[in-house]
Steps between C-alpha positions, in 0.01 A plus 500: 500500500631849400588741793375846523698820463317817602616855459327753729528841323327818603462702184474269197419682168492400133847644446642245745412218255821578304713556805676292759191514722333246258808357332691379814222279651408391137846379430550357846168307443644365176829418655390335817166369382281715728140598453549888523255749631532874537278649767420876501231740612240595251488864378334713252801469261567129520134368495535390144801284539428138404485229764776300330781571252753242390392266775553766758192544715433866563282542809361829594365534840228744624669752715357639818604863510693716244682240278732766373638549846807276522457407859126423468564290191769299687272456798241344271756275350604402862143392555498281187835348617362402835197338335703321237849428623451139522456475126801702428829295453725790398420862590646780295531872576652796330698759714660416831275734708360501857179364360671225305687395818164490686325311233787241469513445867111442518531248209770308669317481807194368316701273269839399640575285209439786240771660293552863457648714227541875508605702195638821627463722197697761691663842421840508681398847627217323701749289703522638849840387655424683833223253627619408857339277762367757761353470847145644431214235488447568135874465418503169691186372321637592166821313588306182589284515192809566267700222658216243445448648153854460381521155649163406313583596148656245280625745236499876451642652187625838402550632126817681482872446626495844668200389724652149559824636603347756726272253677789265556675769694199612690522464868137493594243228618282630208743375241637188674426263210831327498525242212130540424576811299527450126596738227233428228489774223171550328451302188339536157198310391629289218189293492289808408743613245488162320115540474540840312574540126816702572813396315803633702697751287874498448694828576519565120107465476440751789420860444647810629263528783544588867237405747405564865203307661337591835256731683611808319514804725494298832755659738698161512542468134647844437363509143596877491866416482460328161267766376758769594783305334307488177479873481882521428528199274501486118314168464563479125318184385440368856167487662414495867184330643375571851289209590248491789228699678566875506462673843311848483807664640707408186234605241583862524869435460431295196298775339770748586772256348303489161431867496858595537635209280231430247749345267537211752136405480562231249798352681364519867191302550277425798307185437293489826442183690559168335368214710517232218835316555537398129442864393728628771774246421491603129654846596769327698568275207523792259710717709881518557505694829306505819522789753406500866536819698350391824578646839433167665371144419460181672612316190350658188355211295526720185871449523456119459288564197749729343783247545296208376445689179866604490461877550802695600405629852553838632398525857561670845637265760166380622344156542663234294674721274850445601431112517361488140749742338779288645772755541427692185484194272126552398465882559605792725409623835445878524495727808168608660350817352782545261363627168858567376600127531177394351546753206863388439406127502216540264699727262772239498253240396339727232838580359648145517770591765357232734461139387151369594515165307614319824285182515681261266561250783179549700224236524158654581379183648748538788248758645206267490291441808551122451863563585453754785241282678745214549680718759199465734514169681164402666 
């Protein structure tokens, strides 16, 4: 009889179907032969999600209280867990938070034989190295919970070497994971790619296209940096595509850009949101260069997609950028908020001073989720 893996996730939306929230339990289920269920509170925005996709059960639960409130959503999931713990053979959670620690402890009290996997999905800036065991009742309780939590988990993974090394050096009971901590980068969905009609282009078949993908205008993404750089560049026969939803705060800046540089309207294009993966991947497949100007990221899955389709990567030193660029082999790290460095790099590419045909010995399948998931031993 198949065992059951259940992910408790507090804000599941349609966009997660193409991300690690869906793909990690899906591939774990395939690799370990689990029945997989993702449980999440029902909201107005996820009410139309199907009950099952690719043999993954998607179970929305009626939430008592405001389901958009993270604490209330997690408390509703905790109630679900208490009622169903005996049926769960492996419990999965994202983010190593106080609530995750509490949920894991309660699960292990209810089902001692159950296994636990936590995917941290953590920004290194979120790691607090100053947690210390205190004398207050709350600190003592926190210490007891975390000691039981770190003892109870079977595997906990982080996504980047920066986070992994930082956690290994952390002197805190919150991060006392010992040999349970695994470095598992995010992967690429090769199975989904195989179902598309995309034929991967060689470098000579690609076009002179630069792309960026994300929530355009969001403070974390720093889209303005790329827009500012483009003011000073002669793009010649190159085109730049900004792909993603556009925040209201950016729209005025886009209008001002086109007003002052009307000649660039044909070369600088905002596509809006593209949620269809095959359509989105078509842009990566056509392009030669990918730019990420973020101020912070936990991983930045877009970097994986860029590398999978052999885009030369220009990125600030966030998320997995350093890991994926591999010391300058597949791209370049630029300083935060440095339009000069970005201008010089892009100008070097446009005028053939920088070689961007760098993927001759790279196998895209090395990024697959099938390969990554093997690092998680349950």
